[in-house]
N, C-alpha and C positions, 0 to 999 in steps of 0.2 A: 508494691507493684507486682502483679502476677505475670510470670513468664511461662508461656505454654511451649515447652521444649519440643514436644512432638510436632506441633504445627510449624515451628521455626525450622525444624529438621526437614520436614517434608517439603516446605517451601523452598529451602535452599537446595535440596536434592533435585527438585524440578528445575529451578533456575540454572544450576550448574550443569545439569544434564542437557538443557536446551543450548547453553553456550558451547558445550563440547560437541554437540551434534552439529551446530552451525560451523564450528571450527573444522570439523571433518568435511562438511559440505563445501566450504570455501576451498579447502585444500584437496578436494577430490578423493577423500579417504572415508571409508565406512568402518568405524570401529566396531569391534565385537560387543554385543550387549553386556556381557559380564564385565568387560573392561570399562565400559561407559558407566555402568552402575557402581562399580567399585570406586572410580575416580570421583563421581558425583557424591557418593557417600562420604568420601574423605573430605571433600570441600564442605559438606554440610556439618560434619562433626567438628571441623575446625571452627566454623562459625559458632557452634554451641560452646566450644572450649573458650572462645574469647569472651563469653558472657559470664564466665566464672571468675570472680574477683581474684582468687589466689593464682590464677593463670594469666595475670595481666601481661606477663612477658610475651605472650603469644601475639601481641599486637606489633611486635618488632617487624620492621620491613624485611629483614633477612628471613624470618620465619614465614612471612607471607610469600616471599619469592620461592622459598623451598617447597611450600605446599603446592604452589602453581606449577613448579617444575615437575613435581612428583605426579600431579594430576595429568599432565600432558604425557609423561612417560607411561603411566598406567593405561591411558586411553589409546595412544597411538604407537607406543613402543619407541625404540631407538634404532634407526638404520644408518644415519649419518648425522654429523653435527649440523650441516646445512639444512637438512630436512627437519631436524628437531627444532632448530631456531625458527624456521618458517612456521611450524605448527604453533610454537610458543607466541610468536608475534601476532599471528592470526587470532589466537585465543585472547590476548590482551586487547587487540583492536575491537573485537566483537564485544568484549566486556565493557570497554569504554563507551562504545556506541550505545549499548543497552542502558548503561548507567546514565549517560548524558540524556538519552531520550526520555527515560523515566523522570529525571529531574526537570527537563523542559516541559513535559506534559503536566507535571505536578504544579509548577508555577503558572502555567498557562490556564489551568482550570480554576485558579484563585479568582474570585469575583470582586474582591475589594482589598484596599491597602491594609485593613484591619487584620485580615488573614495573614498577610506578610509579616506584620509586626508581631502577631501572635506566635510566629515561628522563630522569632529572634530572642536570644537570651543574653543578657548583659552580666558578665561575671568579671569582677576585678578590672574593669575598664576595657575588657575585650568582648567582642561580639561573636557569638556562635549561633548556628542554625540547627533547629531540630526538625526532622522530617517525620511525619506521621503517615506512613503508607500502609494501608490495609492489604491483607493477602489477596483479596479479590481484585483490588486496584493493581497490585503488582503483577498478577497473572495476566489480566486483560491487557494492560498497557504493554507488557512484555510481548504478548502475542502480536499486537499492532506494530510495535517497533520491529520485531523479527520479520513480519510479513513485508514491511516496507524495505528493510535491509536486504532481504532475499531478492525482492524485485529489482532493487538497485544493482545488486551484484550480477543478477541474471542479465539485465539489460546491458551492463558494462561488458560482460563476457561476449554477448552477442555483437556489440559494437566492435570489440577488439577482433573477433572472428571475421566480421565483415571487412574491417580495415585491412586484414591480411590478404583479402582477395580483391582489393581495389587497385587498379592500375591507371597510369596516365596514358591517355589515348590521343593520337594525332590523326586527324582525318584530312588527307590530301585529296582535294576534289576541285577540278576546273581551275587549277593554278592557285588555289587558296588553301590555307591550312587552318583547321579548326581544332581547338584543344578542349578536351573534356575528361571526366573521370569515368572509368568503366568497371563494372563488376564482372569478374571472371566467373562465369557460370558453367560448371562442368555438366550441368543437366541440359544445357542448350545444344540440341542436336538438329537445328534447323538448317537444311540445305536446299539449294535450288535443285529440284528433281531432274532437270534437263542437263545441267552442266556439273552437278555435284559440287557446286561452289558453296562454301559455308556462308551463313548469313548472320551478321551481328545486328543488334537492335540499337537504334539511336533515337533519342527524343527529337522530334521534328524541329523544335525550337532551336536546337544546336546548329541547324543548317538553314534556318528560315531566311537568313540574309542572302542566300544564294538562289532560292527557289521563288517562283511567282507567288504573290500574296494569296491569290485565289486557291492555288494548290495547297498551300500551308493550311488555310482555313478549312478546306475539305478534309484534309488529313486529321485535323484536330477534332472534327465532327465525326469522323469514322465512317463517312458515307463513301464506300468504295465505288459505287456507280458514278457519283459526281467526280470522284478522283479520275476515273477512266475518261470521263467526258472532258475534263480539264486538260488531260494529257493530249488528247487527240485534237482539241479545238483551240487551245491557247497558243498564240503565236510564239510566246517566249519559251515554249517547250521544245522547239525544233532542235536547239543545240544539245538537248538531253536525250534525244531519241535513241542514240546508239549506246546509252548508258542505262536506260530504263529496263527493269525486269519486274514481272509480276510473279510473286512467289506464293504458291498455295501452302497452307498449313492448317492444322487442326487446332481450334480454340479450346477453351476450358470445357465447353459443352460438347466437345468432340465433333462439332460440325465443321465442315470444310469452309475455310475463309481464305482471303487473298490479301497480300501485303505488297505495297509499293516499295521497290528497292532500287538503288542506284549502284553502278559499278564505279568505285573510286579509283584514283590513280595509285594510291598507296594508303595503307593503314599501319601506323606505327604504335606499338604497345610497349610501354616501359613498366616492368614489374620486378621488384627486388634487384634494382640496379642493372637488369638485363633488358636490352632493347630487342624487340622482335618486329621485323618488317614483313608485311604480307601484302602481295599484290592481287592474289586470287581470292577475292572476298567481295561480298555484297553488303551494302548498308540498307537495312530495312528500317522503315520509319514507324515510330509509335507516336500517336497523336496526343498522348497524355504525359504524365510524369512517372518515370520508372521507380523513383525512390521517394518515399513520403517526406524524408528529411533533406532531400536534395544532395545526398552524399555521392551519388553517381548519376550519370545521364546516359549511360550506354550499357549494354550487356554484351560482353566480349565472348565470342565463340572460342571454346578451348582449343580448337584446331589451329587457331592463329598463332599459338605459342608452341606448336609442334611442327617439325620439318619445315621451318621457315628460316630465313636469314636472320641470325641473331648476333648481337655484339654486346660487350660490357659497356654500360653507359657511364 
């Protein structure tokens, strides 16, 4: 059986380099190219060494651990034990994900049971499995798995970042309390131009049980002319007259638009175990859904958490 050492070395150099790059990406560290190349070359040479019969002792788990420890040290250096262990754990996790993904795709692409049996070897009453993965298969599948892994990690980070800015919100209006989740948006600088009152945005469905059905439907359709007509003509709107505000704002297309808003009795925001009470605020209505996954139903104005009455919850 012919073994092409140069091909194996280059393949392992590429795979080890990709794993180390992913480890740095997950850990938020960018290793120097020479460090990355040196560590990858070490891993590739170790793979070649295991193919030499006289070096069978290289298979020992302690040797494998030592090589991986050394690869991490070469790639990222040593700053503290905690940092080093996190780098090492990330390296192993990515390696396991990549290996498991390759194995899963390998068996998924098998079209018959005969191919499965062809990979089984019976020796001395024991069953072993042989895997025949070509270089092209290994590279292509590795790229697919890495792409999926990076997207998963990226979406997870985005979700975690989003969760850090999600707060519990209580809307006190007309003697009733409505609970929802709000996204604290530092980019929200919407104010009522006349009173300089901050405006938070809330999905109209959150307060639909308090408002006339006709008004809720018009807000969902986004027809401001009909909204204004409903406000002036609907008899159930009389009790809201002293609370209603029409707030001008600029939309995405930079055109001037108007938003219906109500003055609540109180808005209570709880974030990081701290409770903020704000009375000077307006609730602006959005007729759609603010979050695609429903993780929040309101956009909290940042000024509600500054210079307001606060307490530890």
